[in-house]
C-alpha positions in Angstrom: 9.0 2.6 -11.6 7.7 -0.7 -12.9 7.4 -3.8 -11.1 7.2 -7.5 -12.9 3.8 -8.3 -11.4 4.2 -12.2 -12.1 6.3 -12.8 -9.3 3.6 -11.4 -6.9 1.1 -13.9 -8.4 1.0 -17.3 -5.9 -0.3 -19.7 -8.9 -4.3 -20.2 -9.2 -6.8 -19.5 -6.9 -5.4 -16.5 -5.4 -7.7 -13.9 -7.3 -10.6 -12.5 -5.0 -9.2 -14.2 -2.0 -8.4 -12.0 1.0 -5.3 -10.0 1.2 -3.3 -11.3 4.7 -2.8 -8.4 7.2 1.0 -6.8 7.5 2.8 -5.6 9.9 2.6 -1.3 9.8 6.4 -1.4 9.8 6.8 -3.3 6.6 4.4 -1.2 4.8 6.2 1.8 5.9 9.4 0.3 4.9 8.4 -0.6 1.1 6.7 2.7 0.7 10.2 3.9 1.6 12.0 1.8 -0.7 9.9 2.5 -3.7 9.8 6.6 -3.0 13.7 6.2 -2.7 13.9 4.3 -6.1 11.6 7.2 -7.9 13.8 9.8 -6.6 16.9 8.3 -8.0 16.0 8.2 -11.0 13.0 10.3 -11.2 12.4 10.6 -15.2 13.6 6.8 -15.7 11.7 3.4 -16.6 13.0 0.8 -14.0 11.7 -2.2 -12.4 12.4 -3.4 -8.9 12.8 -7.0 -8.1 10.9 -9.2 -5.4 14.1 -9.5 -3.6 14.5 -6.0 -3.3 10.9 -6.3 -1.8 11.8 -9.1 0.3 14.8 -7.2 2.0 12.6 -4.1 2.7 10.4 -6.4 4.8 10.9 -8.0 8.2 12.1 -11.6 8.2 8.6 -14.1 7.8 6.6 -11.0 6.2 3.9 -12.3 3.8 6.2 -9.9 0.7 3.2 -10.2 -1.8 0.4 -9.4 0.8 2.9 -6.2 1.7 3.5 -5.2 -2.2 -0.6 -5.9 -2.5 -1.3 -2.8 0.5 1.4 -0.4 -0.6 -0.2 -0.7 -4.3 -3.5 0.3 -2.5 -2.1 2.7 -0.9 -0.4 4.5 -3.7 -3.6 4.2 -5.6 -5.2 6.2 -3.2 -2.4 8.5 -3.1 -2.8 9.3 -6.4 -7.0 9.2 -6.1 -6.3 12.0 -3.2 -4.2 14.5 -5.7 -7.0 16.9 -6.0 -8.1 16.2 -2.1 -10.7 14.4 -0.6 -9.5 10.6 0.3 -6.4 10.3 2.2 -5.3 14.0 1.5 -5.5 15.2 5.5 -3.4 12.6 6.1 -0.8 13.0 3.3 2.4 15.5 4.0 4.9 16.3 1.5 3.1 13.1 -0.5 4.0 10.8 2.9 1.2 9.2 4.6 0.7 9.4 8.4 1.6 7.2 10.5 -2.6 6.2 11.3 -2.3 5.5 7.4 0.2 2.9 7.8 -1.7 1.6 10.5 -5.0 1.0 9.1 -4.1 0.2 5.4 -2.0 -2.4 7.2 -4.6 -4.6 8.6 -8.0 -3.2 6.5 -9.9 -5.6 4.7 -9.5 -6.2 1.4 -9.6 -8.8 -1.4 -6.4 -9.5 -4.0 -7.4 -8.4 -7.6 -5.4 -9.8 -10.7 -2.8 -7.5 -12.0 -3.7 -5.6 -15.0 -7.5 -6.3 -14.9 -9.2 -2.8 -13.9 -12.7 -3.1 -12.0 -13.5 0.4 -11.2 -12.0 1.1 -8.2 -10.2 -0.6 -5.0 -10.7 -4.0 -3.3 -11.9 -2.5 -0.6 -14.5 -0.2 1.3 -13.0 3.0 0.9 -15.5 4.8 3.1 -14.8 2.5 5.8 -11.5 2.8 5.5 -11.7 6.6 5.7 -13.5 6.5 8.5 -11.0 4.1 10.5 -8.3 6.2 9.1 -9.9 9.6 11.3 -10.9 7.9 13.9 -7.0 6.2 14.5 -5.5 9.7 13.8 -7.5 11.1 16.5 -5.1 12.1 19.2 -6.1 10.3 22.4 -7.5 12.6 25.2 -4.3 13.9 27.0 -1.6 12.8 24.4 
């Protein structure tokens, strides 16, 4: 699966700016759309257009922010393949609701597509702490 990243770039000055928080439901919906697309054509290369992302989100959603956040989540999943990071909250490759909730609002910055800067645009240790806290069931539940 590929995406034309140019459609997610908002002109100049966007790099290193904060990524807006998004609705966890939009994050989950785009995750499902990408996963379903990969399942339908597992060995084929294809591109998903901006309109598909827009349709997967609720009206008025910041589609670019959802895309960035789901991309970070996919990278976290990839980095968790051998255990660690978010692996305790992955079940059959799918993140728990706690992961979607935290990643949807966790502070992160935008980075230029294709430029590797060693890691993720966020504090991974703090992200894991917040997921752990969110995933702990409330007393009496």
